[in-house]
C-alpha positions as semicolon CSV with decimal commas, in nm:
position;residue;x (nm);y (nm);z (nm)
1;X;0,000;0,000;0,000
2;X;0,156;0,333;-0,100
3;X;0,181;0,609;0,160
4;X;-0,089;0,877;0,143
5;X;0,152;1,153;0,239
6;X;0,523;1,200;0,297
7;X;0,693;1,517;0,414
8;X;1,040;1,661;0,425
9;X;1,205;1,991;0,498
10;X;1,010;2,259;0,312
11;X;0,728;2,051;0,169
12;X;0,539;1,728;0,120
13;X;0,384;1,501;-0,138
14;X;0,019;1,394;-0,105
15;X;-0,132;1,103;-0,298
16;X;-0,400;1,235;-0,536
17;X;-0,482;0,931;-0,743
18;X;-0,380;0,580;-0,834
19;X;-0,404;0,569;-1,213
20;X;-0,471;0,236;-1,377
21;X;-0,321;0,165;-1,721
22;X;-0,535;0,299;-2,009
23;X;-0,335;0,128;-2,282
24;X;-0,133;-0,194;-2,309
25;X;0,194;0,001;-2,291
26;X;0,094;0,200;-1,978
27;X;0,167;0,098;-1,618
28;X;-0,013;0,173;-1,291
29;X;0,091;0,516;-1,168
30;X;0,074;0,696;-0,834
31;X;0,017;1,069;-0,881
32;X;0,122;1,288;-0,590
33;X;0,070;1,663;-0,546
34;X;0,382;1,852;-0,441
35;X;0,286;2,088;-0,159
36;X;0,474;2,373;0,005
37;X;0,350;2,647;0,239
38;X;-0,010;2,536;0,191
39;X;0,008;2,555;-0,189
40;X;0,014;2,285;-0,456
41;X;0,332;2,368;-0,647
42;X;0,351;2,073;-0,887
43;X;0,319;1,697;-0,910
44;X;0,533;1,388;-0,904
45;X;0,440;1,052;-1,054
46;X;0,568;0,711;-0,951
47;X;0,523;0,463;-1,235
48;X;0,487;0,111;-1,098
49;X;0,668;-0,127;-1,326
50;X;1,006;-0,231;-1,453
51;X;0,963;-0,286;-1,826
52;X;1,252;-0,205;-2,056
53;X;1,051;0,075;-2,222
54;X;0,972;0,230;-1,885
55;X;1,333;0,219;-1,766
56;X;1,482;0,326;-2,101
57;X;1,242;0,594;-2,220
58;X;0,975;0,708;-1,975
59;X;1,139;0,662;-1,635
60;X;0,981;0,538;-1,314
61;X;0,967;0,883;-1,156
62;X;0,848;1,197;-1,329
63;X;0,809;1,542;-1,177
64;X;0,680;1,882;-1,277
65;X;0,693;2,204;-1,079
66;X;0,461;2,482;-1,191
67;X;0,652;2,778;-1,342
68;X;0,582;3,024;-1,057
69;X;0,743;2,785;-0,805
70;X;1,052;2,670;-0,993
71;X;1,406;2,716;-0,863
72;X;1,315;2,660;-0,497
73;X;1,408;2,293;-0,455
74;X;1,054;2,154;-0,479
75;X;1,141;1,900;-0,751
76;X;1,443;1,777;-0,554
77;X;1,236;1,722;-0,241
78;X;0,956;1,555;-0,438
79;X;1,205;1,326;-0,610
80;X;1,358;1,223;-0,275
81;X;1,012;1,149;-0,135
82;X;0,913;0,955;-0,449
83;X;1,228;0,746;-0,405
84;X;1,110;0,668;-0,052
85;X;0,777;0,550;-0,196
86;X;0,958;0,319;-0,437
87;X;1,184;0,185;-0,162
88;X;0,880;0,122;0,061
89;X;0,711;-0,066;-0,225
90;X;1,010;-0,300;-0,253
91;X;1,198;-0,160;-0,553
92;X;1,576;-0,201;-0,542
93;X;1,650;0,070;-0,797
94;X;1,477;0,357;-0,974
95;X;1,521;0,498;-1,323
96;X;1,460;0,863;-1,410
97;X;1,482;0,994;-1,763
98;X;1,492;1,349;-1,893
99;X;1,574;1,535;-2,210
100;X;1,945;1,626;-2,233
101;X;1,868;1,998;-2,265
102;X;1,658;1,999;-1,944
103;X;1,936;2,116;-1,714
104;X;1,704;2,169;-1,417
105;X;1,587;1,808;-1,429
106;X;1,944;1,688;-1,465
107;X;2,037;1,883;-1,149
108;X;1,747;1,715;-0,965
109;X;1,887;1,375;-1,065
110;X;2,237;1,477;-0,953
111;X;2,107;1,602;-0,616
112;X;1,921;1,273;-0,568
113;X;2,249;1,086;-0,607
114;X;2,152;0,932;-0,939
115;X;2,416;0,805;-1,178
116;X;2,397;0,914;-1,541
117;X;2,415;0,575;-1,713
118;X;2,386;0,696;-2,072
119;X;2,224;0,930;-2,320
120;X;2,024;0,731;-2,572
121;X;1,876;0,809;-2,911
122;X;1,500;0,759;-2,929
123;X;1,407;0,504;-3,199
124;X;1,221;0,651;-3,497
125;X;0,927;0,416;-3,435
126;X;0,886;0,518;-3,068
127;X;0,594;0,744;-2,968
128;X;0,839;0,994;-2,816
129;X;1,005;1,042;-3,153
130;X;0,665;1,129;-3,299
131;X;0,644;1,409;-3,038
132;X;0,983;1,553;-3,133
133;X;1,192;1,392;-2,859
134;X;1,520;1,265;-3,002
135;X;1,727;1,173;-2,695
136;X;1,690;1,084;-2,328
137;X;1,933;1,090;-2,038
138;X;1,899;0,773;-1,832
139;X;1,971;0,804;-1,460
140;X;1,980;0,512;-1,216
141;X;1,950;0,526;-0,838
142;X;2,012;0,227;-0,613
143;X;1,754;0,237;-0,334
């Protein structure tokens, strides 16, 4: 059972919904609101699975901080708390992916202690390629 809420210095994550897969390639996902000072400042998703496509392209943890709240460490805290969720659910490692040009996301991965394993090219036939994404950084964290 995933935790309903986890908190750390300066904020918390609160479980909003448990999303069931809507397509054969989707996985169950826990969507958490990122909260700070009584405001929802973004969201973090924990994707429950370990398929090759998930670990190579989509990542098991995804985060977004709303523009007005960026640059304050909210994504780093949310990522750390999401890693706790994964550890509590029995995962031994977590994969996070981001676009190479997304320097803020890369800093979040570095702060979390993730290792940059590689930068991969997205296959032409992959759905990400259709959306203009050509590469992904793959970060691994041992939990």
